[in-house]
C-alpha positions, -999 to 999 in steps of 0.1 A, spaced: -788 344 -242 -783 375 -219 -749 361 -210 -738 357 -246 -749 392 -254 -729 405 -224 -698 386 -234 -700 401 -269 -711 437 -259 -688 444 -230 -655 439 -249 -669 459 -279 -678 488 -255 -644 486 -238 -625 487 -271 -646 516 -283 -639 535 -251 -602 528 -252 -600 541 -287 -620 572 -279 -602 580 -246 -568 571 -259 -574 595 -289 -585 623 -266 -558 621 -238 -531 598 -253 -518 563 -246 -498 571 -215 -526 589 -197 -551 562 -207 -529 535 -192 -523 557 -161 -561 561 -156 -566 524 -159 -539 516 -134 -551 543 -109 -587 531 -111 -575 496 -103 -555 508 -73 -583 531 -60 -609 503 -66 -588 478 -47 -587 502 -17 -624 510 -19 -633 473 -22 -612 465 8 -628 492 30 -664 485 18 -658 447 22 -647 452 58 -679 472 65 -700 445 49 -683 418 69 -690 437 101 -727 440 91 -728 403 84 -712 394 118 -737 418 135 -767 401 118 -754 367 129 -748 379 165 -783 395 166 -799 364 150 -812 386 121 -816 375 85 -781 377 69 -795 379 34 -789 416 28 -753 417 42 -745 386 21 -759 402 -11 -740 434 -4 -708 414 1 -714 396 -31 -719 429 -49 -687 443 -34 -668 412 -46 -683 415 -80 -673 452 -81 -637 442 -72 -636 419 -101 -649 446 -124 -625 472 -111 -595 449 -116 -606 442 -152 -590 469 -174 -615 491 -190 -636 522 -185 -671 507 -187 -663 479 -162 -647 505 -139 -678 526 -141 -701 496 -132 -676 485 -105 -676 519 -89 -714 520 -90 -716 488 -71 -694 503 -44 -720 530 -37 -742 517 -8 -774 533 -22 -768 517 -56 -763 483 -39 -795 488 -18 -815 496 -49 -800 466 -67 -808 444 -37 -844 456 -37 -847 449 -74 -833 414 -70 -854 407 -39 -886 417 -57 -879 393 -86 -868 363 -66 -896 342 -49 -886 316 -23 -909 286 -24 -897 268 7 -869 269 32 -852 240 50 -820 229 64 -797 204 46 -802 168 57 -833 177 78 -811 189 106 -822 216 129 -852 223 151 -881 199 145 -917 210 144 -937 201 175 -942 214 210 -916 238 222 -907 247 257 -919 280 269 -885 293 279 -867 283 248 -882 294 215 -855 277 194 -861 243 210 -824 233 211 -818 230 248 -806 196 260 -810 187 297 -782 168 314 -763 162 346 -726 169 352 -700 160 376 -669 181 383 -636 163 379 -608 178 399 -577 188 380 -548 164 384 -514 181 389 -493 178 358 -462 157 361 -432 169 342 -412 143 324 -382 163 314 -371 175 280 -389 162 250 -357 152 231 -361 179 206 -339 204 225 -304 202 238 -302 204 276 
């Protein structure tokens, strides 16, 4: 039901704002503002997206929970879609999602409403419960033997036939 209300309300808000702003500043300036916000929004989404991607990589490298950087990335992607949509209301909401404090507040609000019941890996893959080795808290070490194989010198066979020599 909320989605239906949004699909009806947002276009009505945008049409109203276009009429009001267009009447106040004129058609040319209204179109210029819409195009400029799309260009500025694209640049901001790109820079904020690069920062979010760096934070996501850092969380993976440090073996931290990547949930927050993933949510920030999703919000930045959503803001990009809103900023490319012509309109003043969608631009205002899109620019709001580009503000890190706003995203953090939205993340906390979403996190407080979502309850995770259980967590598992697809297909039952991954570390199994049971005794773990003392030196390896993840339990994913495989013992094995190896033998070094000396490198054989490469033999050249001549041209491949694809070139003229």
